[in-house]
C-alpha positions as CSV (number, residue, x, y, z in Angstrom):
1,M,-27.0,21.6,3.4
2,I,-24.3,21.6,6.7
3,K,-22.9,24.9,8.2
4,L,-19.9,24.3,9.0
5,Y,-17.2,25.2,12.2
6,L,-13.0,26.0,11.4
7,D,-11.2,24.9,13.7
8,E,-8.1,26.9,14.4
9,D,-6.3,25.2,12.6
10,V,-7.9,26.0,9.5
11,P,-6.9,28.3,7.2
12,E,-9.7,31.1,6.7
13,A,-8.8,31.6,2.9
14,I,-10.5,28.2,2.8
15,A,-13.6,29.7,4.7
16,N,-13.4,32.5,2.2
17,A,-13.7,29.8,-0.9
18,L,-16.6,27.8,0.8
19,R,-18.7,30.9,1.2
20,L,-17.8,31.8,-2.2
21,R,-20.0,28.9,-3.3
22,G,-22.7,29.6,-0.9
23,Y,-22.0,28.0,2.3
24,D,-22.6,28.8,5.7
25,V,-18.9,29.4,7.4
26,V,-17.5,30.0,10.7
27,T,-14.4,30.4,12.0
28,V,-13.5,30.4,15.1
29,R,-11.5,33.9,15.1
30,E,-14.5,35.1,13.7
31,A,-16.5,33.2,16.9
32,A,-13.7,34.8,19.2
33,R,-13.3,31.2,20.8
34,R,-9.6,31.4,19.8
35,G,-7.2,29.4,22.1
36,M,-11.0,27.2,24.3
37,T,-10.1,23.8,24.3
38,D,-10.9,21.1,21.4
39,I,-14.0,20.2,23.7
40,D,-15.6,23.9,24.1
41,Q,-14.9,24.0,20.5
42,L,-17.5,21.3,19.5
43,N,-19.5,22.0,22.2
44,Y,-19.9,26.0,21.1
45,A,-20.6,24.1,17.0
46,S,-23.1,21.5,18.7
47,S,-24.7,24.6,19.8
48,E,-24.7,25.9,16.5
49,N,-25.5,23.6,14.8
50,R,-23.0,23.5,13.0
51,V,-19.8,20.5,12.1
52,I,-16.8,21.0,12.8
53,L,-14.1,21.2,10.1
54,S,-10.4,19.7,11.7
55,F,-7.1,18.6,11.1
56,N,-6.7,17.3,14.6
57,V,-7.4,14.7,14.0
58,A,-6.4,12.3,17.2
59,D,-7.6,14.3,19.9
60,F,-10.6,14.9,17.9
61,N,-11.5,12.0,16.8
62,K,-10.9,10.1,20.6
63,I,-13.3,12.8,21.6
64,H,-15.6,11.2,20.0
65,T,-15.0,7.6,20.9
66,D,-15.6,9.7,24.6
67,F,-18.9,11.3,23.7
68,I,-20.8,8.2,21.9
69,K,-19.0,6.3,25.1
70,K,-21.1,8.9,27.3
71,G,-24.2,9.2,25.6
72,L,-23.1,12.7,25.0
73,S,-24.1,14.0,20.8
74,H,-22.6,16.1,18.4
75,S,-23.4,18.4,15.3
76,G,-20.7,16.5,13.5
77,I,-17.2,16.3,13.0
78,I,-14.8,16.4,10.0
79,L,-11.2,15.0,9.6
80,S,-8.5,15.7,7.1
81,K,-5.0,15.5,7.3
82,Q,-3.1,19.5,6.3
83,L,-3.5,19.1,2.4
84,P,-3.2,22.3,0.1
85,I,-5.7,25.0,0.0
86,G,-6.5,23.9,-3.1
87,A,-6.7,20.9,-2.1
88,M,-9.0,21.2,0.8
89,V,-11.5,23.1,-0.9
90,K,-11.7,21.3,-4.1
91,A,-12.6,17.6,-1.8
92,L,-15.2,19.5,0.4
93,L,-17.5,20.8,-2.6
94,K,-17.2,17.5,-3.4
95,L,-17.9,15.8,-0.4
96,L,-20.5,18.6,1.2
97,P,-23.2,18.3,-0.9
98,D,-23.8,14.7,0.0
99,I,-23.7,15.2,3.9
100,T,-26.9,15.8,5.6
101,P,-27.3,17.5,9.7
102,E,-28.7,13.8,10.0
103,K,-25.9,12.8,8.0
104,A,-22.9,14.1,10.3
105,R,-25.0,14.0,13.7
106,N,-23.1,12.0,16.2
107,N,-19.7,10.9,13.2
108,V,-16.7,11.2,12.3
109,I,-16.6,12.0,8.5
110,W,-12.8,11.5,6.7
111,L,-12.2,14.3,3.8
112,S,-10.2,12.4,1.0
113,V,-8.8,13.4,-2.0
114,T,-8.3,12.0,-5.2
115,K,-5.4,12.1,-6.7
116,P,-5.3,13.0,-10.2
């Protein structure tokens, strides 16, 4: 099971909902890393073997591409557009059981939400 690190833009209620279902989740606030750059956040997540979850699609996509070009590695990035908390939790609960640390490493994973 992967461990998650939620970027500043992700509501903390998502962390709480995932924890209730047994996931290991840390938020930027809990890690006392508010205001750090996106690269710093990704490096921190990787140092803790955590996959970062963010709505900041454009920046993290670019950072991922730059990391790969430079031969740098990261523990993984899950990207999503901003969604209501319930929809996010539901989509994550569907996605997370299939993601291993090996699958996430150096990859961007797109969170998709299917309409009912």
